[in-house]
VEXZAPA-453994 format. One record per residue (C-alpha): x, y, z; residue number from 0. Coordinates in nm, 4 decimals. Example, Ala and Ser with C-alpha at 12.3 -4.5 7.8 and 13.67 -1.06 7.14 Angstrom:
% residues 2
<X 1.2300, Y -0.4500, Z 0.7800, pos 0>
<X 1.3670, Y -0.1060, Z 0.7140, pos 1>
***
This chain:
% residues 358
<X 2.1348, Y -4.7961, Z -3.7411, pos 0>
<X 1.9186, Y -4.9604, Z -3.4761, pos 1>
<X 2.1074, Y -4.7699, Z -3.2088, pos 2>
<X 2.0396, Y -4.4366, Z -3.3819, pos 3>
<X 1.6747, Y -4.5296, Z -3.4238, pos 4>
<X 1.6456, Y -4.6172, Z -3.0556, pos 5>
<X 1.8100, Y -4.2903, Z -2.9623, pos 6>
<X 1.5647, Y -4.0994, Z -3.1809, pos 7>
<X 1.2699, Y -4.2832, Z -3.0258, pos 8>
<X 1.3973, Y -4.2067, Z -2.6756, pos 9>
<X 1.4421, Y -3.8417, Z -2.7680, pos 10>
<X 1.0925, Y -3.8231, Z -2.9148, pos 11>
<X 0.9464, Y -3.9911, Z -2.6077, pos 12>
<X 1.1298, Y -3.7446, Z -2.3851, pos 13>
<X 0.9927, Y -3.4492, Z -2.5796, pos 14>
<X 0.6377, Y -3.5858, Z -2.5594, pos 15>
<X 0.6818, Y -3.6479, Z -2.1845, pos 16>
<X 0.8079, Y -3.2953, Z -2.1240, pos 17>
<X 0.5239, Y -3.1467, Z -2.3279, pos 18>
<X 0.2634, Y -3.3541, Z -2.1459, pos 19>
<X 0.4082, Y -3.2487, Z -1.8101, pos 20>
<X 0.4086, Y -2.8885, Z -1.9221, pos 21>
<X 0.0443, Y -2.9070, Z -2.0316, pos 22>
<X -0.0428, Y -3.0766, Z -1.7036, pos 23>
<X 0.1267, Y -2.8013, Z -1.5051, pos 24>
<X -0.0325, Y -2.5336, Z -1.7213, pos 25>
<X -0.3787, Y -2.6839, Z -1.6768, pos 26>
<X -0.3227, Y -2.6882, Z -1.3007, pos 27>
<X -0.2160, Y -2.3231, Z -1.2844, pos 28>
<X -0.4375, Y -2.0923, Z -1.0803, pos 29>
<X -0.3873, Y -1.7167, Z -1.0845, pos 30>
<X -0.2985, Y -1.5691, Z -0.7436, pos 31>
<X -0.6066, Y -1.3497, Z -0.7804, pos 32>
<X -0.8223, Y -1.6625, Z -0.7829, pos 33>
<X -0.6225, Y -1.8730, Z -0.5361, pos 34>
<X -0.7173, Y -1.8371, Z -0.1672, pos 35>
<X -0.4320, Y -1.7672, Z 0.0730, pos 36>
<X -0.3028, Y -2.0817, Z 0.2404, pos 37>
<X -0.3169, Y -2.1145, Z 0.6156, pos 38>
<X 0.0327, Y -2.1255, Z 0.7641, pos 39>
<X 0.1547, Y -2.1421, Z 1.1249, pos 40>
<X 0.4574, Y -1.9399, Z 1.0075, pos 41>
<X 0.2496, Y -1.6490, Z 0.8764, pos 42>
<X 0.3094, Y -1.4401, Z 1.1891, pos 43>
<X 0.6873, Y -1.4550, Z 1.1366, pos 44>
<X 0.6688, Y -1.4146, Z 0.7577, pos 45>
<X 0.7170, Y -1.0736, Z 0.5890, pos 46>
<X 0.4325, Y -0.8339, Z 0.6663, pos 47>
<X 0.3910, Y -0.4964, Z 0.4981, pos 48>
<X 0.1235, Y -0.2956, Z 0.6771, pos 49>
<X -0.1136, Y -0.2876, Z 0.9677, pos 50>
<X -0.4082, Y -0.1019, Z 1.1172, pos 51>
<X -0.6446, Y -0.1065, Z 1.4135, pos 52>
<X -1.0021, Y -0.2294, Z 1.3861, pos 53>
<X -1.1456, Y -0.1093, Z 1.7147, pos 54>
<X -0.9390, Y -0.2943, Z 1.9753, pos 55>
<X -0.8229, Y -0.5526, Z 1.7195, pos 56>
<X -0.4910, Y -0.5356, Z 1.5305, pos 57>
<X -0.4889, Y -0.6371, Z 1.1634, pos 58>
<X -0.1692, Y -0.6961, Z 0.9614, pos 59>
<X -0.1227, Y -0.7788, Z 0.5915, pos 60>
<X 0.1677, Y -0.9278, Z 0.3997, pos 61>
<X 0.2972, Y -1.1672, Z 0.1391, pos 62>
<X 0.0962, Y -1.4399, Z -0.0358, pos 63>
<X -0.2338, Y -1.2927, Z 0.0773, pos 64>
<X -0.1610, Y -1.3363, Z 0.4472, pos 65>
<X -0.3838, Y -1.1313, Z 0.6765, pos 66>
<X -0.3496, Y -1.1769, Z 1.0519, pos 67>
<X -0.5478, Y -1.0361, Z 1.3416, pos 68>
<X -0.4865, Y -1.0146, Z 1.7153, pos 69>
<X -0.7249, Y -0.9397, Z 2.0004, pos 70>
<X -0.4627, Y -0.9346, Z 2.2767, pos 71>
<X -0.2260, Y -0.6545, Z 2.1725, pos 72>
<X -0.0192, Y -0.8748, Z 1.9454, pos 73>
<X 0.0516, Y -1.1625, Z 2.1853, pos 74>
<X -0.1359, Y -1.4119, Z 1.9712, pos 75>
<X -0.2411, Y -1.3927, Z 1.6073, pos 76>
<X -0.5021, Y -1.5702, Z 1.3973, pos 77>
<X -0.4983, Y -1.5975, Z 1.0189, pos 78>
<X -0.7930, Y -1.4524, Z 0.8293, pos 79>
<X -0.9794, Y -1.6156, Z 0.5409, pos 80>
<X -0.8560, Y -1.4367, Z 0.2269, pos 81>
<X -0.9698, Y -1.5178, Z -0.1305, pos 82>
<X -0.6386, Y -1.4269, Z -0.3015, pos 83>
<X -0.2696, Y -1.5159, Z -0.2711, pos 84>
<X -0.1398, Y -1.1860, Z -0.4102, pos 85>
<X 0.1085, Y -0.9951, Z -0.1942, pos 86>
<X -0.0684, Y -0.7307, Z 0.0152, pos 87>
<X 0.0866, Y -0.3920, Z 0.0914, pos 88>
<X -0.1482, Y -0.1886, Z 0.3105, pos 89>
<X -0.4697, Y -0.1950, Z 0.5117, pos 90>
<X -0.7114, Y 0.0688, Z 0.6427, pos 91>
<X -0.9938, Y 0.0431, Z 0.8974, pos 92>
<X -1.1999, Y 0.3620, Z 0.9318, pos 93>
<X -1.4257, Y 0.1861, Z 1.1834, pos 94>
<X -1.4155, Y -0.1161, Z 1.4117, pos 95>
<X -1.5657, Y -0.3527, Z 1.1539, pos 96>
<X -1.5160, Y -0.2106, Z 0.8039, pos 97>
<X -1.1708, Y -0.2436, Z 0.6447, pos 98>
<X -0.9923, Y -0.2477, Z 0.3107, pos 99>
<X -0.6600, Y -0.4006, Z 0.2027, pos 100>
<X -0.4662, Y -0.3539, Z -0.1230, pos 101>
<X -0.1670, Y -0.5077, Z -0.2919, pos 102>
<X -0.0110, Y -0.6613, Z -0.5990, pos 103>
<X -0.2048, Y -0.7181, Z -0.9208, pos 104>
<X -0.4306, Y -0.4247, Z -0.8336, pos 105>
<X -0.6260, Y -0.6217, Z -0.5757, pos 106>
<X -0.8705, Y -0.4484, Z -0.3412, pos 107>
<X -1.0159, Y -0.6536, Z -0.0563, pos 108>
<X -1.2962, Y -0.5639, Z 0.1849, pos 109>
<X -1.3871, Y -0.6962, Z 0.5314, pos 110>
<X -1.7025, Y -0.6202, Z 0.7257, pos 111>
<X -1.6198, Y -0.8334, Z 1.0302, pos 112>
<X -1.3098, Y -0.6584, Z 1.1687, pos 113>
<X -1.0669, Y -0.8447, Z 0.9436, pos 114>
<X -1.1640, Y -1.2067, Z 1.0124, pos 115>
<X -1.2870, Y -1.2705, Z 0.6576, pos 116>
<X -1.2350, Y -1.0848, Z 0.3311, pos 117>
<X -1.3821, Y -1.0649, Z -0.0171, pos 118>
<X -1.2417, Y -0.9164, Z -0.3366, pos 119>
<X -1.3923, Y -0.5929, Z -0.4684, pos 120>
<X -1.1581, Y -0.5251, Z -0.7631, pos 121>
<X -0.8353, Y -0.6444, Z -0.9214, pos 122>
<X -0.5866, Y -0.5432, Z -1.1901, pos 123>
<X -0.7658, Y -0.7397, Z -1.4608, pos 124>
<X -1.0531, Y -0.4898, Z -1.4348, pos 125>
<X -0.8782, Y -0.1598, Z -1.3651, pos 126>
<X -0.7690, Y -0.0861, Z -1.7235, pos 127>
<X -1.1205, Y -0.1354, Z -1.8580, pos 128>
<X -1.2515, Y 0.0834, Z -1.5745, pos 129>
<X -1.0260, Y 0.3668, Z -1.6909, pos 130>
<X -1.1241, Y 0.3224, Z -2.0564, pos 131>
<X -1.4962, Y 0.3320, Z -1.9773, pos 132>
<X -1.4682, Y 0.6321, Z -1.7459, pos 133>
<X -1.2537, Y 0.8493, Z -1.9700, pos 134>
<X -1.4266, Y 0.7441, Z -2.2929, pos 135>
<X -1.7469, Y 0.8847, Z -2.1446, pos 136>
<X -1.5632, Y 1.2120, Z -2.0819, pos 137>
<X -1.4368, Y 1.2111, Z -2.4427, pos 138>
<X -1.7977, Y 1.1957, Z -2.5573, pos 139>
<X -1.9080, Y 1.4646, Z -2.3122, pos 140>
<X -1.6152, Y 1.7000, Z -2.3868, pos 141>
<X -1.4802, Y 1.6172, Z -2.7345, pos 142>
<X -1.2551, Y 1.9228, Z -2.7360, pos 143>
<X -1.0648, Y 1.8295, Z -2.4186, pos 144>
<X -0.7264, Y 1.6857, Z -2.5200, pos 145>
<X -0.6690, Y 1.5245, Z -2.1793, pos 146>
<X -0.9418, Y 1.2614, Z -2.2104, pos 147>
<X -0.8062, Y 1.0714, Z -2.5159, pos 148>
<X -0.4681, Y 1.0476, Z -2.3427, pos 149>
<X -0.6272, Y 0.8910, Z -2.0380, pos 150>
<X -0.8285, Y 0.6533, Z -2.2561, pos 151>
<X -0.4985, Y 0.5463, Z -2.4149, pos 152>
<X -0.3537, Y 0.4972, Z -2.0658, pos 153>
<X -0.6447, Y 0.2708, Z -1.9809, pos 154>
<X -0.5929, Y 0.0722, Z -2.3015, pos 155>
<X -0.2272, Y 0.0300, Z -2.2113, pos 156>
<X -0.3264, Y -0.1070, Z -1.8716, pos 157>
<X -0.5674, Y -0.3498, Z -2.0365, pos 158>
<X -0.2856, Y -0.4758, Z -2.2609, pos 159>
<X -0.0540, Y -0.5125, Z -1.9588, pos 160>
<X -0.2850, Y -0.7490, Z -1.7761, pos 161>
<X -0.3211, Y -0.7611, Z -1.4002, pos 162>
<X 0.0234, Y -0.6277, Z -1.3060, pos 163>
<X -0.0761, Y -0.2969, Z -1.1439, pos 164>
<X 0.0481, Y -0.2837, Z -0.7823, pos 165>
<X -0.1541, Y -0.0784, Z -0.5372, pos 166>
<X 0.0710, Y 0.0570, Z -0.2642, pos 167>
<X -0.1603, Y 0.2175, Z -0.0088, pos 168>
<X -0.5217, Y 0.2678, Z 0.0950, pos 169>
<X -0.6980, Y 0.5254, Z 0.3112, pos 170>
<X -1.0636, Y 0.5570, Z 0.4103, pos 171>
<X -1.2200, Y 0.8577, Z 0.5783, pos 172>
<X -1.5265, Y 0.6546, Z 0.6810, pos 173>
<X -1.7150, Y 0.3431, Z 0.5757, pos 174>
<X -1.7955, Y 0.4902, Z 0.2333, pos 175>
<X -1.5305, Y 0.7406, Z 0.1174, pos 176>
<X -1.1818, Y 0.6137, Z 0.0404, pos 177>
<X -0.8851, Y 0.6081, Z -0.1969, pos 178>
<X -0.6357, Y 0.3527, Z -0.3216, pos 179>
<X -0.3041, Y 0.4615, Z -0.4778, pos 180>
<X -0.0273, Y 0.2833, Z -0.6648, pos 181>
<X 0.2318, Y 0.2819, Z -0.9378, pos 182>
<X 0.2442, Y 0.5300, Z -1.2261, pos 183>
<X -0.0162, Y 0.7683, Z -1.0821, pos 184>
<X -0.2741, Y 0.4925, Z -1.0358, pos 185>
<X -0.5459, Y 0.6287, Z -0.8071, pos 186>
<X -0.9095, Y 0.5305, Z -0.7572, pos 187>
<X -1.1776, Y 0.6794, Z -0.5336, pos 188>
<X -1.4957, Y 0.5262, Z -0.3950, pos 189>
<X -1.7926, Y 0.6972, Z -0.2351, pos 190>
<X -1.9972, Y 0.3834, Z -0.1717, pos 191>
<X -1.7641, Y 0.1613, Z 0.0293, pos 192>
<X -1.5987, Y 0.0058, Z -0.2741, pos 193>
<X -1.9127, Y -0.1020, Z -0.4591, pos 194>
<X -1.7858, Y 0.1193, Z -0.7414, pos 195>
<X -1.4535, Y 0.2927, Z -0.8063, pos 196>
<X -1.3819, Y 0.6121, Z -1.0005, pos 197>
<X -1.0437, Y 0.6737, Z -1.1690, pos 198>
<X -0.8835, Y 0.9926, Z -1.0352, pos 199>
<X -0.5804, Y 1.0240, Z -1.2636, pos 200>
<X -0.7148, Y 1.3550, Z -1.3926, pos 201>
<X -0.7428, Y 1.4864, Z -1.0360, pos 202>
<X -0.3709, Y 1.4712, Z -0.9485, pos 203>
<X -0.0954, Y 1.7201, Z -1.0293, pos 204>
<X 0.1369, Y 1.4432, Z -1.1434, pos 205>
<X 0.2011, Y 1.4953, Z -1.5172, pos 206>
<X 0.5050, Y 1.2662, Z -1.5189, pos 207>
<X 0.3101, Y 0.9774, Z -1.3737, pos 208>
<X 0.5292, Y 0.9182, Z -1.0708, pos 209>
<X 0.4451, Y 0.6353, Z -0.8299, pos 210>
<X 0.2058, Y 0.7229, Z -0.5472, pos 211>
<X 0.3676, Y 0.5524, Z -0.2479, pos 212>
<X 0.1419, Y 0.6486, Z 0.0423, pos 213>
<X -0.1756, Y 0.8358, Z 0.1334, pos 214>
<X -0.2401, Y 0.9635, Z 0.4862, pos 215>
<X -0.4425, Y 1.2157, Z 0.6825, pos 216>
<X -0.2977, Y 1.4437, Z 0.9490, pos 217>
<X -0.6384, Y 1.5277, Z 1.0903, pos 218>
<X -0.6753, Y 1.8530, Z 0.9016, pos 219>
<X -0.5199, Y 1.7607, Z 0.5645, pos 220>
<X -0.4934, Y 1.4641, Z 0.3292, pos 221>
<X -0.1556, Y 1.4033, Z 0.1613, pos 222>
<X -0.0159, Y 1.1686, Z -0.1007, pos 223>
<X 0.3591, Y 1.0992, Z -0.0899, pos 224>
<X 0.5306, Y 0.9879, Z -0.4095, pos 225>
<X 0.8594, Y 0.9319, Z -0.5838, pos 226>
<X 1.1110, Y 1.1982, Z -0.6974, pos 227>
<X 0.9887, Y 1.4624, Z -0.4556, pos 228>
<X 0.6203, Y 1.4326, Z -0.5438, pos 229>
<X 0.3929, Y 1.5502, Z -0.2643, pos 230>
<X 0.0223, Y 1.6150, Z -0.3175, pos 231>
<X -0.2426, Y 1.7634, Z -0.0886, pos 232>
<X -0.6177, Y 1.7416, Z -0.1276, pos 233>
<X -0.7658, Y 2.0759, Z -0.2375, pos 234>
<X -1.1307, Y 2.0721, Z -0.1416, pos 235>
<X -1.2153, Y 2.3818, Z -0.3443, pos 236>
<X -1.0570, Y 2.2433, Z -0.6609, pos 237>
<X -1.1619, Y 1.8831, Z -0.5863, pos 238>
<X -0.8167, Y 1.7543, Z -0.6741, pos 239>
<X -0.4796, Y 1.6563, Z -0.5275, pos 240>
<X -0.2652, Y 1.9645, Z -0.5827, pos 241>
<X 0.1149, Y 1.9637, Z -0.5960, pos 242>
<X 0.3000, Y 2.0828, Z -0.2862, pos 243>
<X 0.6472, Y 2.2264, Z -0.3338, pos 244>
<X 0.9221, Y 2.0948, Z -0.1044, pos 245>
<X 1.3006, Y 2.1421, Z -0.0923, pos 246>
<X 1.3711, Y 1.7701, Z -0.1449, pos 247>
<X 1.3585, Y 1.5868, Z -0.4781, pos 248>
<X 1.4032, Y 1.2303, Z -0.3541, pos 249>
<X 1.1228, Y 0.9822, Z -0.2999, pos 250>
<X 0.8843, Y 1.0127, Z -0.0062, pos 251>
<X 0.7450, Y 0.6997, Z 0.1603, pos 252>
<X 0.4966, Y 0.8415, Z 0.4085, pos 253>
<X 0.3290, Y 1.1310, Z 0.5870, pos 254>
<X 0.2432, Y 1.1507, Z 0.9561, pos 255>
<X 0.1063, Y 1.4370, Z 1.1601, pos 256>
<X -0.1652, Y 1.6009, Z 1.3658, pos 257>
<X -0.3744, Y 1.9132, Z 1.3151, pos 258>
<X -0.1410, Y 2.2052, Z 1.2525, pos 259>
<X 0.1700, Y 1.9966, Z 1.1837, pos 260>
<X 0.2886, Y 1.7328, Z 0.9378, pos 261>
<X 0.6075, Y 1.5380, Z 0.8732, pos 262>
<X 0.6874, Y 1.3789, Z 0.5372, pos 263>
<X 0.9668, Y 1.1206, Z 0.5298, pos 264>
<X 1.1561, Y 0.9165, Z 0.2749, pos 265>
<X 1.4898, Y 0.8223, Z 0.1233, pos 266>
<X 1.8250, Y 0.8555, Z 0.3009, pos 267>
<X 1.6804, Y 0.9689, Z 0.6334, pos 268>
<X 1.5109, Y 1.2782, Z 0.4933, pos 269>
<X 1.2298, Y 1.4294, Z 0.6992, pos 270>
<X 1.0537, Y 1.7588, Z 0.6245, pos 271>
<X 0.8215, Y 1.9441, Z 0.8630, pos 272>
<X 0.5444, Y 2.1959, Z 0.8005, pos 273>
<X 0.3326, Y 2.3967, Z 1.0442, pos 274>
<X 0.1530, Y 2.6099, Z 0.7852, pos 275>
<X -0.0428, Y 2.3562, Z 0.5864, pos 276>
<X 0.2397, Y 2.2747, Z 0.3476, pos 277>
<X 0.3198, Y 2.6281, Z 0.2340, pos 278>
<X 0.6733, Y 2.5913, Z 0.3676, pos 279>
<X 0.8827, Y 2.2925, Z 0.4765, pos 280>
<X 1.1839, Y 2.2700, Z 0.7070, pos 281>
<X 1.4316, Y 1.9792, Z 0.6724, pos 282>
<X 1.5006, Y 1.8031, Z 1.0039, pos 283>
<X 1.8390, Y 1.6653, Z 1.1026, pos 284>
<X 1.7846, Y 1.2949, Z 1.1675, pos 285>
<X 2.1505, Y 1.1975, Z 1.1777, pos 286>
<X 2.0665, Y 0.8980, Z 0.9585, pos 287>
<X 2.1226, Y 0.8204, Z 0.5920, pos 288>
<X 1.8914, Y 0.5227, Z 0.5620, pos 289>
<X 1.5368, Y 0.5276, Z 0.4263, pos 290>
<X 1.2483, Y 0.5949, Z 0.6638, pos 291>
<X 0.9631, Y 0.3550, Z 0.5986, pos 292>
<X 0.6976, Y 0.3977, Z 0.8707, pos 293>
<X 0.5750, Y 0.6582, Z 1.1151, pos 294>
<X 0.3149, Y 0.7222, Z 1.3839, pos 295>
<X 0.2057, Y 0.9663, Z 1.6524, pos 296>
<X 0.2093, Y 0.7684, Z 1.9766, pos 297>
<X -0.0276, Y 0.7810, Z 2.2754, pos 298>
<X 0.1652, Y 1.0736, Z 2.4261, pos 299>
<X 0.1555, Y 1.2746, Z 2.1045, pos 300>
<X 0.5211, Y 1.2086, Z 2.0209, pos 301>
<X 0.6347, Y 1.1258, Z 1.6694, pos 302>
<X 0.8088, Y 0.7939, Z 1.6066, pos 303>
<X 0.9671, Y 0.7196, Z 1.2696, pos 304>
<X 1.1206, Y 0.3851, Z 1.1702, pos 305>
<X 1.3869, Y 0.2978, Z 0.9149, pos 306>
<X 1.4308, Y 0.0031, Z 0.6814, pos 307>
<X 1.7190, Y -0.0975, Z 0.9088, pos 308>
<X 1.5022, Y -0.0976, Z 1.2212, pos 309>
<X 1.6209, Y 0.2254, Z 1.3868, pos 310>
<X 1.3616, Y 0.4432, Z 1.5576, pos 311>
<X 1.3581, Y 0.8227, Z 1.5708, pos 312>
<X 1.1559, Y 1.0073, Z 1.8347, pos 313>
<X 1.0422, Y 1.3690, Z 1.8479, pos 314>
<X 0.8738, Y 1.4623, Z 2.1724, pos 315>
<X 0.5665, Y 1.6836, Z 2.1491, pos 316>
<X 0.6170, Y 1.8824, Z 1.8311, pos 317>
<X 0.8167, Y 1.7316, Z 1.5469, pos 318>
<X 1.0916, Y 1.9930, Z 1.5341, pos 319>
<X 1.3753, Y 1.7810, Z 1.6755, pos 320>
<X 1.4349, Y 1.4099, Z 1.6354, pos 321>
<X 1.6625, Y 1.1770, Z 1.8264, pos 322>
<X 1.7572, Y 0.8143, Z 1.7768, pos 323>
<X 1.6472, Y 0.5765, Z 2.0524, pos 324>
<X 1.6788, Y 0.2048, Z 2.1212, pos 325>
<X 1.3808, Y -0.0293, Z 2.1127, pos 326>
<X 1.5319, Y -0.3765, Z 2.1329, pos 327>
<X 1.6831, Y -0.5647, Z 1.8422, pos 328>
<X 1.6657, Y -0.3452, Z 1.5301, pos 329>
<X 1.4735, Y -0.5212, Z 1.2534, pos 330>
<X 1.3284, Y -0.3633, Z 0.9371, pos 331>
<X 0.9898, Y -0.1969, Z 0.9934, pos 332>
<X 0.7343, Y -0.1443, Z 0.7167, pos 333>
<X 0.4274, Y -0.0602, Z 0.9240, pos 334>
<X 0.3322, Y 0.0513, Z 1.2733, pos 335>
<X 0.0124, Y 0.1103, Z 1.4675, pos 336>
<X -0.0919, Y 0.1890, Z 1.8213, pos 337>
<X -0.2691, Y -0.0853, Z 2.0136, pos 338>
<X -0.5700, Y -0.0165, Z 2.2333, pos 339>
<X -0.3482, Y -0.0021, Z 2.5444, pos 340>
<X -0.1098, Y 0.2477, Z 2.3819, pos 341>
<X 0.1641, Y -0.0028, Z 2.2972, pos 342>
<X 0.3313, Y 0.0196, Z 1.9582, pos 343>
<X 0.3093, Y -0.2856, Z 1.7337, pos 344>
<X 0.5263, Y -0.3022, Z 1.4217, pos 345>
<X 0.5468, Y -0.5304, Z 1.1201, pos 346>
<X 0.8318, Y -0.5977, Z 0.8799, pos 347>
<X 1.0421, Y -0.8664, Z 0.7192, pos 348>
<X 1.0259, Y -1.0825, Z 1.0347, pos 349>
<X 0.6557, Y -1.0557, Z 1.0974, pos 350>
<X 0.4813, Y -0.8706, Z 1.3822, pos 351>
<X 0.6066, Y -0.7720, Z 1.7263, pos 352>
<X 0.5195, Y -0.5399, Z 2.0131, pos 353>
<X 0.7812, Y -0.2823, Z 2.1077, pos 354>
<X 0.9186, Y -0.1937, Z 2.4460, pos 355>
<X 0.9850, Y 0.1774, Z 2.4038, pos 356>
<X 1.0985, Y 0.4644, Z 2.6194, pos 357>
***
């Protein structure tokens, strides 16, 4: 009897202990959107997702809110002060000092000192309410338009979901005008440097709500690449992102180009080329069946595309023909930019490195 009683007391004590530990852990929990990124000497070799140039400075973003910058072409890196620990996916600097970074939980960060310090402009806890407010106003202004209640309902769904709204890419034309894009047709536009953001879901030809994976300018056109063959191009006359028809129905991960020519790339080594503003597209033979995840036009005007396996494709001059070339040990590449001296610097699952290329 005593033994059973002792056992019961021990069990009860154990339950109380576990509960108290659980409450203690819960009370100590801090959301990644409120937890500053921790400084780490290993950040430069940790997974990085995107990069950009801020004047002569290189800026890279990655997991756990890590943002790194280099002033010597990638030889040495310093870690920036970042107010969140959310994973970051992309970064854009339209000028030498002003930059924006985006990532998980709908976070949008802004820097006005070339990437050394950052502050949060928006996060996923606010985006749903932003949609509801914007489209509810349009319901009141145009009560007969059936589109607006649907977009209000979409905003309400995002509110119920919480912060989990990954933003996948960001692009700014200048220090004021820019876009962020993400999952399930999530797209916001700012015209005041991120002081306010306007939902743009009604300005995309994406009725199925496919993910918007990347946004990029070719100098004379602005494209959005998405999943399941979705490709959009900004139509200035219609003030919307209009659908572009292509012969491929797999996902696209990026667009790269120059005035008069664009390449869109994606799953299983697929690359399409246009020289008529997207009216027609020609598939290119890459000889690869692995996804292409990053691309750039180098200092000589040649195209360089990178795969998730680390291979590099090169097309000299125009992008009509691509060939595989070596560039050292192949490691996965998720982002690439051109340093001030013309060197290519890439980021991926093993951090940042400068390439020795042909």
